[in-house]
N, CA, C and O atoms as a Maestro MAE file, in Angstrom:
{
 s_m_m2io_version
 :::
 2.0.0
}

f_m_ct {
 s_m_title
 :::
 protein
 m_atom[296] {
  # First column is atom index #
  i_m_mmod_type
  r_m_x_coord
  r_m_y_coord
  r_m_z_coord
  i_m_residue_number
  s_m_chain_name
  s_m_pdb_residue_name
  s_m_pdb_atom_name
  i_m_atomic_number
  :::
  1 25 87.570 -130.391 87.319 1 A "UNK " " N  " 7
  2 3 87.619 -129.017 88.138 1 A "UNK " " CA " 6
  3 2 87.014 -127.779 87.229 1 A "UNK " " C  " 6
  4 15 86.084 -127.009 87.471 1 A "UNK " " O  " 8
  5 25 87.818 -127.871 86.193 2 A "UNK " " N  " 7
  6 3 87.136 -126.699 85.395 2 A "UNK " " CA " 6
  7 2 85.875 -126.662 84.492 2 A "UNK " " C  " 6
  8 15 85.556 -125.705 83.786 2 A "UNK " " O  " 8
  9 25 85.135 -127.948 84.621 3 A "UNK " " N  " 7
  10 3 84.069 -127.897 83.881 3 A "UNK " " CA " 6
  11 2 83.051 -127.896 84.995 3 A "UNK " " C  " 6
  12 15 81.837 -127.895 84.786 3 A "UNK " " O  " 8
  13 25 83.531 -127.896 86.020 4 A "UNK " " N  " 7
  14 3 82.477 -127.744 87.548 4 A "UNK " " CA " 6
  15 2 82.423 -126.026 87.531 4 A "UNK " " C  " 6
  16 15 81.450 -125.467 88.037 4 A "UNK " " O  " 8
  17 25 83.273 -125.417 87.061 5 A "UNK " " N  " 7
  18 3 83.229 -123.657 87.069 5 A "UNK " " CA " 6
  19 2 82.427 -123.513 85.814 5 A "UNK " " C  " 6
  20 15 81.405 -122.827 85.811 5 A "UNK " " O  " 8
  21 25 82.765 -124.003 84.978 6 A "UNK " " N  " 7
  22 3 82.360 -123.720 83.535 6 A "UNK " " CA " 6
  23 2 80.845 -123.906 83.769 6 A "UNK " " C  " 6
  24 15 80.160 -122.887 83.695 6 A "UNK " " O  " 8
  25 25 80.272 -125.009 84.024 7 A "UNK " " N  " 7
  26 3 78.758 -125.042 84.418 7 A "UNK " " CA " 6
  27 2 78.069 -124.790 85.656 7 A "UNK " " C  " 6
  28 15 76.912 -125.164 85.844 7 A "UNK " " O  " 8
  29 25 78.688 -124.226 86.420 8 A "UNK " " N  " 7
  30 3 78.320 -123.664 87.816 8 A "UNK " " CA " 6
  31 2 76.680 -123.325 87.566 8 A "UNK " " C  " 6
  32 15 76.246 -122.747 86.569 8 A "UNK " " O  " 8
  33 25 75.869 -123.818 88.704 9 A "UNK " " N  " 7
  34 3 74.494 -123.161 88.983 9 A "UNK " " CA " 6
  35 2 74.666 -121.682 89.164 9 A "UNK " " C  " 6
  36 15 75.766 -121.214 89.458 9 A "UNK " " O  " 8
  37 25 73.452 -120.833 88.972 10 A "UNK " " N  " 7
  38 3 73.130 -119.585 89.585 10 A "UNK " " CA " 6
  39 2 72.360 -119.614 90.646 10 A "UNK " " C  " 6
  40 15 71.385 -120.348 90.805 10 A "UNK " " O  " 8
  41 25 72.833 -118.722 91.482 11 A "UNK " " N  " 7
  42 3 71.836 -118.601 92.616 11 A "UNK " " CA " 6
  43 2 70.431 -118.787 92.646 11 A "UNK " " C  " 6
  44 15 69.703 -117.906 92.189 11 A "UNK " " O  " 8
  45 25 69.873 -120.024 93.223 12 A "UNK " " N  " 7
  46 3 68.416 -120.359 93.124 12 A "UNK " " CA " 6
  47 2 67.891 -120.827 91.521 12 A "UNK " " C  " 6
  48 15 66.806 -120.650 90.966 12 A "UNK " " O  " 8
  49 25 68.978 -121.403 91.114 13 A "UNK " " N  " 7
  50 3 68.547 -122.373 89.797 13 A "UNK " " CA " 6
  51 2 68.194 -123.323 90.378 13 A "UNK " " C  " 6
  52 15 66.973 -123.435 90.271 13 A "UNK " " O  " 8
  53 25 68.877 -124.523 91.281 14 A "UNK " " N  " 7
  54 3 68.462 -125.682 91.987 14 A "UNK " " CA " 6
  55 2 68.089 -125.585 93.092 14 A "UNK " " C  " 6
  56 15 68.172 -124.572 93.786 14 A "UNK " " O  " 8
  57 25 67.547 -126.812 93.453 15 A "UNK " " N  " 7
  58 3 67.387 -126.964 95.095 15 A "UNK " " CA " 6
  59 2 67.945 -128.259 95.144 15 A "UNK " " C  " 6
  60 15 67.726 -129.254 94.454 15 A "UNK " " O  " 8
  61 25 68.836 -128.022 96.253 16 A "UNK " " N  " 7
  62 3 69.821 -129.228 96.477 16 A "UNK " " CA " 6
  63 2 69.129 -129.939 97.814 16 A "UNK " " C  " 6
  64 15 68.512 -129.188 98.570 16 A "UNK " " O  " 8
  65 25 69.203 -131.292 98.123 17 A "UNK " " N  " 7
  66 3 69.334 -131.862 99.417 17 A "UNK " " CA " 6
  67 2 70.066 -132.815 99.731 17 A "UNK " " C  " 6
  68 15 70.424 -133.487 98.764 17 A "UNK " " O  " 8
  69 25 70.451 -133.156 100.756 18 A "UNK " " N  " 7
  70 3 71.220 -134.329 101.160 18 A "UNK " " CA " 6
  71 2 71.510 -134.795 102.462 18 A "UNK " " C  " 6
  72 15 71.736 -133.998 103.374 18 A "UNK " " O  " 8
  73 25 71.527 -136.347 102.669 19 A "UNK " " N  " 7
  74 3 71.783 -136.762 103.982 19 A "UNK " " CA " 6
  75 2 72.873 -137.914 103.857 19 A "UNK " " C  " 6
  76 15 73.058 -138.555 102.822 19 A "UNK " " O  " 8
  77 25 73.652 -138.116 105.188 20 A "UNK " " N  " 7
  78 3 74.610 -138.952 105.534 20 A "UNK " " CA " 6
  79 2 73.987 -140.130 105.240 20 A "UNK " " C  " 6
  80 15 72.799 -140.193 105.557 20 A "UNK " " O  " 8
  81 25 74.614 -141.333 104.575 21 A "UNK " " N  " 7
  82 3 74.186 -142.670 104.784 21 A "UNK " " CA " 6
  83 2 74.981 -143.488 106.137 21 A "UNK " " C  " 6
  84 15 74.464 -144.223 106.978 21 A "UNK " " O  " 8
  85 25 76.369 -143.076 106.001 22 A "UNK " " N  " 7
  86 3 77.284 -143.614 106.498 22 A "UNK " " CA " 6
  87 2 78.520 -142.801 106.987 22 A "UNK " " C  " 6
  88 15 79.273 -142.326 106.137 22 A "UNK " " O  " 8
  89 25 78.751 -142.627 108.227 23 A "UNK " " N  " 7
  90 3 79.922 -141.844 108.867 23 A "UNK " " CA " 6
  91 2 80.596 -142.493 109.605 23 A "UNK " " C  " 6
  92 15 80.067 -143.124 110.520 23 A "UNK " " O  " 8
  93 25 82.160 -142.509 109.366 24 A "UNK " " N  " 7
  94 3 82.952 -143.293 110.300 24 A "UNK " " CA " 6
  95 2 84.319 -142.413 110.071 24 A "UNK " " C  " 6
  96 15 84.581 -141.697 109.104 24 A "UNK " " O  " 8
  97 25 85.051 -142.650 111.144 25 A "UNK " " N  " 7
  98 3 86.428 -141.884 110.896 25 A "UNK " " CA " 6
  99 2 87.093 -141.737 109.984 25 A "UNK " " C  " 6
  100 15 87.673 -140.678 109.745 25 A "UNK " " O  " 8
  101 25 87.156 -142.776 109.265 26 A "UNK " " N  " 7
  102 3 87.785 -142.996 107.635 26 A "UNK " " CA " 6
  103 2 86.852 -142.816 106.706 26 A "UNK " " C  " 6
  104 15 87.347 -142.274 105.718 26 A "UNK " " O  " 8
  105 25 85.607 -143.056 106.582 27 A "UNK " " N  " 7
  106 3 84.961 -142.779 105.322 27 A "UNK " " CA " 6
  107 2 83.406 -141.995 105.671 27 A "UNK " " C  " 6
  108 15 82.668 -142.189 106.638 27 A "UNK " " O  " 8
  109 25 83.246 -141.146 104.619 28 A "UNK " " N  " 7
  110 3 81.380 -140.835 104.767 28 A "UNK " " CA " 6
  111 2 80.710 -141.153 103.662 28 A "UNK " " C  " 6
  112 15 81.362 -141.195 102.619 28 A "UNK " " O  " 8
  113 25 79.729 -141.356 103.633 29 A "UNK " " N  " 7
  114 3 78.753 -141.689 102.301 29 A "UNK " " CA " 6
  115 2 77.329 -140.719 102.403 29 A "UNK " " C  " 6
  116 15 76.433 -140.656 103.245 29 A "UNK " " O  " 8
  117 25 77.546 -140.119 101.327 30 A "UNK " " N  " 7
  118 3 76.509 -138.957 101.627 30 A "UNK " " CA " 6
  119 2 75.409 -139.265 99.841 30 A "UNK " " C  " 6
  120 15 75.818 -139.445 98.694 30 A "UNK " " O  " 8
  121 25 73.869 -139.190 100.449 31 A "UNK " " N  " 7
  122 3 73.292 -139.204 99.170 31 A "UNK " " CA " 6
  123 2 72.692 -137.930 99.039 31 A "UNK " " C  " 6
  124 15 72.227 -137.348 100.018 31 A "UNK " " O  " 8
  125 25 72.669 -137.420 97.811 32 A "UNK " " N  " 7
  126 3 72.277 -136.129 97.643 32 A "UNK " " CA " 6
  127 2 71.293 -136.253 96.642 32 A "UNK " " C  " 6
  128 15 71.314 -137.256 95.928 32 A "UNK " " O  " 8
  129 25 70.256 -135.203 96.446 33 A "UNK " " N  " 7
  130 3 69.277 -134.806 95.117 33 A "UNK " " CA " 6
  131 2 69.280 -133.372 94.691 33 A "UNK " " C  " 6
  132 15 69.035 -132.497 95.522 33 A "UNK " " O  " 8
  133 25 69.545 -133.080 93.443 34 A "UNK " " N  " 7
  134 3 69.521 -131.876 92.928 34 A "UNK " " CA " 6
  135 2 68.350 -131.499 91.695 34 A "UNK " " C  " 6
  136 15 68.388 -132.014 90.577 34 A "UNK " " O  " 8
  137 25 67.379 -130.565 92.107 35 A "UNK " " N  " 7
  138 3 66.266 -130.512 91.049 35 A "UNK " " CA " 6
  139 2 66.421 -129.332 90.485 35 A "UNK " " C  " 6
  140 15 66.771 -128.421 91.235 35 A "UNK " " O  " 8
  141 25 66.221 -129.045 89.126 36 A "UNK " " N  " 7
  142 3 66.253 -127.687 88.397 36 A "UNK " " CA " 6
  143 2 64.761 -127.621 88.159 36 A "UNK " " C  " 6
  144 15 64.352 -128.262 87.191 36 A "UNK " " O  " 8
  145 25 63.888 -126.956 88.879 37 A "UNK " " N  " 7
  146 3 62.443 -126.737 88.380 37 A "UNK " " CA " 6
  147 2 62.235 -126.083 87.115 37 A "UNK " " C  " 6
  148 15 61.274 -126.501 86.470 37 A "UNK " " O  " 8
  149 25 62.838 -125.258 86.670 38 A "UNK " " N  " 7
  150 3 62.842 -124.556 85.856 38 A "UNK " " CA " 6
  151 2 63.040 -125.641 84.174 38 A "UNK " " C  " 6
  152 15 62.423 -125.567 83.111 38 A "UNK " " O  " 8
  153 25 64.064 -126.476 84.584 39 A "UNK " " N  " 7
  154 3 64.226 -127.293 83.396 39 A "UNK " " CA " 6
  155 2 63.646 -128.831 83.432 39 A "UNK " " C  " 6
  156 15 63.590 -129.561 82.443 39 A "UNK " " O  " 8
  157 25 63.280 -129.138 84.587 40 A "UNK " " N  " 7
  158 3 62.189 -130.213 84.760 40 A "UNK " " CA " 6
  159 2 63.230 -131.511 84.697 40 A "UNK " " C  " 6
  160 15 63.027 -132.479 83.964 40 A "UNK " " O  " 8
  161 25 64.575 -131.351 85.733 41 A "UNK " " N  " 7
  162 3 65.402 -132.099 85.344 41 A "UNK " " CA " 6
  163 2 65.881 -132.341 87.044 41 A "UNK " " C  " 6
  164 15 66.219 -131.372 87.724 41 A "UNK " " O  " 8
  165 25 65.856 -133.781 87.619 42 A "UNK " " N  " 7
  166 3 66.217 -134.245 89.192 42 A "UNK " " CA " 6
  167 2 67.342 -135.449 89.002 42 A "UNK " " C  " 6
  168 15 67.044 -136.549 88.536 42 A "UNK " " O  " 8
  169 25 68.370 -135.169 89.333 43 A "UNK " " N  " 7
  170 3 69.653 -136.004 89.474 43 A "UNK " " CA " 6
  171 2 69.600 -136.597 90.802 43 A "UNK " " C  " 6
  172 15 68.757 -136.252 91.630 43 A "UNK " " O  " 8
  173 25 70.505 -137.502 91.022 44 A "UNK " " N  " 7
  174 3 70.444 -138.565 92.223 44 A "UNK " " CA " 6
  175 2 72.233 -138.318 92.254 44 A "UNK " " C  " 6
  176 15 72.974 -138.290 91.271 44 A "UNK " " O  " 8
  177 25 72.623 -138.154 93.725 45 A "UNK " " N  " 7
  178 3 73.902 -138.018 93.691 45 A "UNK " " CA " 6
  179 2 74.200 -139.046 94.861 45 A "UNK " " C  " 6
  180 15 73.343 -139.354 95.690 45 A "UNK " " O  " 8
  181 25 75.778 -139.660 94.851 46 A "UNK " " N  " 7
  182 3 76.078 -140.301 95.753 46 A "UNK " " CA " 6
  183 2 77.561 -140.019 95.827 46 A "UNK " " C  " 6
  184 15 78.154 -140.043 94.749 46 A "UNK " " O  " 8
  185 25 78.268 -139.752 96.929 47 A "UNK " " N  " 7
  186 3 79.562 -139.113 97.192 47 A "UNK " " CA " 6
  187 2 80.272 -140.245 98.172 47 A "UNK " " C  " 6
  188 15 79.537 -140.861 98.944 47 A "UNK " " O  " 8
  189 25 81.463 -140.481 98.155 48 A "UNK " " N  " 7
  190 3 82.261 -141.241 99.037 48 A "UNK " " CA " 6
  191 2 83.704 -140.451 99.455 48 A "UNK " " C  " 6
  192 15 84.789 -140.552 98.882 48 A "UNK " " O  " 8
  193 25 83.431 -139.805 100.392 49 A "UNK " " N  " 7
  194 3 84.305 -139.067 101.072 49 A "UNK " " CA " 6
  195 2 85.480 -139.803 101.948 49 A "UNK " " C  " 6
  196 15 85.228 -140.126 103.109 49 A "UNK " " O  " 8
  197 25 86.678 -140.044 101.415 50 A "UNK " " N  " 7
  198 3 87.640 -140.760 102.642 50 A "UNK " " CA " 6
  199 2 88.498 -139.714 103.212 50 A "UNK " " C  " 6
  200 15 89.120 -138.868 102.568 50 A "UNK " " O  " 8
  201 25 88.463 -139.879 104.676 51 A "UNK " " N  " 7
  202 3 89.049 -138.865 105.673 51 A "UNK " " CA " 6
  203 2 90.490 -139.086 106.144 51 A "UNK " " C  " 6
  204 15 90.854 -140.246 106.333 51 A "UNK " " O  " 8
  205 25 91.249 -138.182 106.326 52 A "UNK " " N  " 7
  206 3 92.840 -138.671 106.683 52 A "UNK " " CA " 6
  207 2 92.518 -138.495 107.896 52 A "UNK " " C  " 6
  208 15 91.370 -138.297 108.293 52 A "UNK " " O  " 8
  209 25 93.713 -138.564 108.708 53 A "UNK " " N  " 7
  210 3 93.793 -138.703 110.270 53 A "UNK " " CA " 6
  211 2 93.357 -137.949 111.075 53 A "UNK " " C  " 6
  212 15 93.082 -138.250 112.237 53 A "UNK " " O  " 8
  213 25 93.167 -136.254 110.283 54 A "UNK " " N  " 7
  214 3 92.583 -135.361 110.882 54 A "UNK " " CA " 6
  215 2 91.380 -134.883 110.700 54 A "UNK " " C  " 6
  216 15 90.860 -133.861 111.147 54 A "UNK " " O  " 8
  217 25 90.878 -135.902 109.839 55 A "UNK " " N  " 7
  218 3 89.032 -135.660 109.429 55 A "UNK " " CA " 6
  219 2 89.169 -134.943 108.169 55 A "UNK " " C  " 6
  220 15 88.069 -134.571 107.760 55 A "UNK " " O  " 8
  221 25 90.048 -134.650 107.484 56 A "UNK " " N  " 7
  222 3 89.993 -133.804 106.357 56 A "UNK " " CA " 6
  223 2 89.518 -134.593 105.071 56 A "UNK " " C  " 6
  224 15 89.647 -135.817 105.059 56 A "UNK " " O  " 8
  225 25 88.967 -133.924 103.981 57 A "UNK " " N  " 7
  226 3 88.738 -135.151 102.802 57 A "UNK " " CA " 6
  227 2 90.275 -135.168 102.113 57 A "UNK " " C  " 6
  228 15 90.962 -134.186 101.830 57 A "UNK " " O  " 8
  229 25 90.601 -136.597 101.931 58 A "UNK " " N  " 7
  230 3 91.747 -137.195 101.258 58 A "UNK " " CA " 6
  231 2 91.450 -137.420 100.173 58 A "UNK " " C  " 6
  232 15 92.241 -137.065 99.299 58 A "UNK " " O  " 8
  233 25 90.168 -138.113 99.776 59 A "UNK " " N  " 7
  234 3 89.714 -138.511 98.407 59 A "UNK " " CA " 6
  235 2 88.214 -138.129 98.493 59 A "UNK " " C  " 6
  236 15 87.552 -138.149 99.531 59 A "UNK " " O  " 8
  237 25 87.731 -137.752 97.168 60 A "UNK " " N  " 7
  238 3 86.481 -137.489 97.088 60 A "UNK " " CA " 6
  239 2 86.015 -138.203 95.674 60 A "UNK " " C  " 6
  240 15 86.541 -137.872 94.612 60 A "UNK " " O  " 8
  241 25 84.892 -139.300 95.754 61 A "UNK " " N  " 7
  242 3 84.457 -139.942 94.374 61 A "UNK " " CA " 6
  243 2 82.706 -139.485 94.250 61 A "UNK " " C  " 6
  244 15 82.024 -139.618 95.266 61 A "UNK " " O  " 8
  245 25 82.294 -139.148 93.436 62 A "UNK " " N  " 7
  246 3 80.959 -138.988 93.152 62 A "UNK " " CA " 6
  247 2 80.233 -139.412 91.948 62 A "UNK " " C  " 6
  248 15 80.621 -139.078 90.828 62 A "UNK " " O  " 8
  249 25 79.333 -140.037 92.115 63 A "UNK " " N  " 7
  250 3 78.297 -140.610 91.019 63 A "UNK " " CA " 6
  251 2 77.166 -139.808 90.913 63 A "UNK " " C  " 6
  252 15 76.694 -139.202 91.875 63 A "UNK " " O  " 8
  253 25 76.663 -139.775 89.669 64 A "UNK " " N  " 7
  254 3 75.343 -139.042 89.440 64 A "UNK " " CA " 6
  255 2 74.663 -139.563 88.489 64 A "UNK " " C  " 6
  256 15 75.285 -139.917 87.487 64 A "UNK " " O  " 8
  257 25 73.346 -139.731 88.541 65 A "UNK " " N  " 7
  258 3 72.203 -140.314 87.859 65 A "UNK " " CA " 6
  259 2 71.147 -139.297 87.203 65 A "UNK " " C  " 6
  260 15 70.520 -138.782 88.129 65 A "UNK " " O  " 8
  261 25 70.788 -138.897 86.183 66 A "UNK " " N  " 7
  262 3 69.928 -138.175 86.005 66 A "UNK " " CA " 6
  263 2 68.223 -139.007 85.808 66 A "UNK " " C  " 6
  264 15 68.128 -140.056 85.170 66 A "UNK " " O  " 8
  265 25 67.270 -138.480 86.318 67 A "UNK " " N  " 7
  266 3 66.234 -139.160 86.764 67 A "UNK " " CA " 6
  267 2 65.458 -139.248 85.316 67 A "UNK " " C  " 6
  268 15 65.515 -138.197 84.678 67 A "UNK " " O  " 8
  269 25 64.829 -140.200 84.766 68 A "UNK " " N  " 7
  270 3 63.661 -140.159 83.523 68 A "UNK " " CA " 6
  271 2 63.006 -139.016 83.396 68 A "UNK " " C  " 6
  272 15 63.015 -138.220 84.335 68 A "UNK " " O  " 8
  273 25 62.498 -138.806 82.519 69 A "UNK " " N  " 7
  274 3 61.730 -137.477 82.279 69 A "UNK " " CA " 6
  275 2 60.335 -137.813 82.907 69 A "UNK " " C  " 6
  276 15 60.181 -139.034 82.900 69 A "UNK " " O  " 8
  277 25 59.366 -137.212 83.398 70 A "UNK " " N  " 7
  278 3 58.319 -137.736 83.856 70 A "UNK " " CA " 6
  279 2 56.931 -137.517 82.827 70 A "UNK " " C  " 6
  280 15 56.665 -136.331 82.629 70 A "UNK " " O  " 8
  281 25 56.088 -138.450 82.204 71 A "UNK " " N  " 7
  282 3 55.656 -137.913 81.599 71 A "UNK " " CA " 6
  283 2 53.965 -137.512 82.209 71 A "UNK " " C  " 6
  284 15 53.580 -137.988 83.277 71 A "UNK " " O  " 8
  285 25 53.218 -136.739 81.502 72 A "UNK " " N  " 7
  286 3 52.367 -136.140 82.054 72 A "UNK " " CA " 6
  287 2 51.105 -137.083 82.048 72 A "UNK " " C  " 6
  288 15 50.785 -137.581 80.968 72 A "UNK " " O  " 8
  289 25 50.440 -137.336 83.060 73 A "UNK " " N  " 7
  290 3 49.465 -138.121 83.643 73 A "UNK " " CA " 6
  291 2 48.185 -137.595 82.471 73 A "UNK " " C  " 6
  292 15 48.040 -136.455 82.031 73 A "UNK " " O  " 8
  293 25 47.260 -138.957 82.121 74 A "UNK " " N  " 7
  294 3 45.903 -138.478 81.712 74 A "UNK " " CA " 6
  295 2 45.074 -138.135 82.460 74 A "UNK " " C  " 6
  296 15 43.982 -137.754 82.039 74 A "UNK " " O  " 8
  :::
 }
 m_bond[295] {
  # First column is bond index #
  i_m_from
  i_m_to
  i_m_order
  :::
  1 1 2 1
  2 2 3 1
  3 3 4 2
  4 3 5 1
  5 5 6 1
  6 6 7 1
  7 7 8 2
  8 7 9 1
  9 9 10 1
  10 10 11 1
  11 11 12 2
  12 11 13 1
  13 13 14 1
  14 14 15 1
  15 15 16 2
  16 15 17 1
  17 17 18 1
  18 18 19 1
  19 19 20 2
  20 19 21 1
  21 21 22 1
  22 22 23 1
  23 23 24 2
  24 23 25 1
  25 25 26 1
  26 26 27 1
  27 27 28 2
  28 27 29 1
  29 29 30 1
  30 30 31 1
  31 31 32 2
  32 31 33 1
  33 33 34 1
  34 34 35 1
  35 35 36 2
  36 35 37 1
  37 37 38 1
  38 38 39 1
  39 39 40 2
  40 39 41 1
  41 41 42 1
  42 42 43 1
  43 43 44 2
  44 43 45 1
  45 45 46 1
  46 46 47 1
  47 47 48 2
  48 47 49 1
  49 49 50 1
  50 50 51 1
  51 51 52 2
  52 51 53 1
  53 53 54 1
  54 54 55 1
  55 55 56 2
  56 55 57 1
  57 57 58 1
  58 58 59 1
  59 59 60 2
  60 59 61 1
  61 61 62 1
  62 62 63 1
  63 63 64 2
  64 63 65 1
  65 65 66 1
  66 66 67 1
  67 67 68 2
  68 67 69 1
  69 69 70 1
  70 70 71 1
  71 71 72 2
  72 71 73 1
  73 73 74 1
  74 74 75 1
  75 75 76 2
  76 75 77 1
  77 77 78 1
  78 78 79 1
  79 79 80 2
  80 79 81 1
  81 81 82 1
  82 82 83 1
  83 83 84 2
  84 83 85 1
  85 85 86 1
  86 86 87 1
  87 87 88 2
  88 87 89 1
  89 89 90 1
  90 90 91 1
  91 91 92 2
  92 91 93 1
  93 93 94 1
  94 94 95 1
  95 95 96 2
  96 95 97 1
  97 97 98 1
  98 98 99 1
  99 99 100 2
  100 99 101 1
  101 101 102 1
  102 102 103 1
  103 103 104 2
  104 103 105 1
  105 105 106 1
  106 106 107 1
  107 107 108 2
  108 107 109 1
  109 109 110 1
  110 110 111 1
  111 111 112 2
  112 111 113 1
  113 113 114 1
  114 114 115 1
  115 115 116 2
  116 115 117 1
  117 117 118 1
  118 118 119 1
  119 119 120 2
  120 119 121 1
  121 121 122 1
  122 122 123 1
  123 123 124 2
  124 123 125 1
  125 125 126 1
  126 126 127 1
  127 127 128 2
  128 127 129 1
  129 129 130 1
  130 130 131 1
  131 131 132 2
  132 131 133 1
  133 133 134 1
  134 134 135 1
  135 135 136 2
  136 135 137 1
  137 137 138 1
  138 138 139 1
  139 139 140 2
  140 139 141 1
  141 141 142 1
  142 142 143 1
  143 143 144 2
  144 143 145 1
  145 145 146 1
  146 146 147 1
  147 147 148 2
  148 147 149 1
  149 149 150 1
  150 150 151 1
  151 151 152 2
  152 151 153 1
  153 153 154 1
  154 154 155 1
  155 155 156 2
  156 155 157 1
  157 157 158 1
  158 158 159 1
  159 159 160 2
  160 159 161 1
  161 161 162 1
  162 162 163 1
  163 163 164 2
  164 163 165 1
  165 165 166 1
  166 166 167 1
  167 167 168 2
  168 167 169 1
  169 169 170 1
  170 170 171 1
  171 171 172 2
  172 171 173 1
  173 173 174 1
  174 174 175 1
  175 175 176 2
  176 175 177 1
  177 177 178 1
  178 178 179 1
  179 179 180 2
  180 179 181 1
  181 181 182 1
  182 182 183 1
  183 183 184 2
  184 183 185 1
  185 185 186 1
  186 186 187 1
  187 187 188 2
  188 187 189 1
  189 189 190 1
  190 190 191 1
  191 191 192 2
  192 191 193 1
  193 193 194 1
  194 194 195 1
  195 195 196 2
  196 195 197 1
  197 197 198 1
  198 198 199 1
  199 199 200 2
  200 199 201 1
  201 201 202 1
  202 202 203 1
  203 203 204 2
  204 203 205 1
  205 205 206 1
  206 206 207 1
  207 207 208 2
  208 207 209 1
  209 209 210 1
  210 210 211 1
  211 211 212 2
  212 211 213 1
  213 213 214 1
  214 214 215 1
  215 215 216 2
  216 215 217 1
  217 217 218 1
  218 218 219 1
  219 219 220 2
  220 219 221 1
  221 221 222 1
  222 222 223 1
  223 223 224 2
  224 223 225 1
  225 225 226 1
  226 226 227 1
  227 227 228 2
  228 227 229 1
  229 229 230 1
  230 230 231 1
  231 231 232 2
  232 231 233 1
  233 233 234 1
  234 234 235 1
  235 235 236 2
  236 235 237 1
  237 237 238 1
  238 238 239 1
  239 239 240 2
  240 239 241 1
  241 241 242 1
  242 242 243 1
  243 243 244 2
  244 243 245 1
  245 245 246 1
  246 246 247 1
  247 247 248 2
  248 247 249 1
  249 249 250 1
  250 250 251 1
  251 251 252 2
  252 251 253 1
  253 253 254 1
  254 254 255 1
  255 255 256 2
  256 255 257 1
  257 257 258 1
  258 258 259 1
  259 259 260 2
  260 259 261 1
  261 261 262 1
  262 262 263 1
  263 263 264 2
  264 263 265 1
  265 265 266 1
  266 266 267 1
  267 267 268 2
  268 267 269 1
  269 269 270 1
  270 270 271 1
  271 271 272 2
  272 271 273 1
  273 273 274 1
  274 274 275 1
  275 275 276 2
  276 275 277 1
  277 277 278 1
  278 278 279 1
  279 279 280 2
  280 279 281 1
  281 281 282 1
  282 282 283 1
  283 283 284 2
  284 283 285 1
  285 285 286 1
  286 286 287 1
  287 287 288 2
  288 287 289 1
  289 289 290 1
  290 290 291 1
  291 291 292 2
  292 291 293 1
  293 293 294 1
  294 294 295 1
  295 295 296 2
  :::
 }
}
C-alpha cells in the first residue's frame, strides 16, 4: 500500500479505462488499461476481486504488464 501512495499519479497525468470481463456473486474479473501520454507508456491490467456474502471486496489480486515501446514508422 505504501508503494501505491508513494508513486501515486497526479490529476490528469494518466488516462484509465476499464471493463468487466466476468461478474458473479462471488468474483469479478476486470480488464483495464492506463496510458501516460507524456511518458509514452501504456499498461494493461487484470484484476480479480473476490466478494464476501455482502458483495464487498474480500480479496483483491492485480496483474499488470507494460506494453512494448512503439517504434516510429518510416
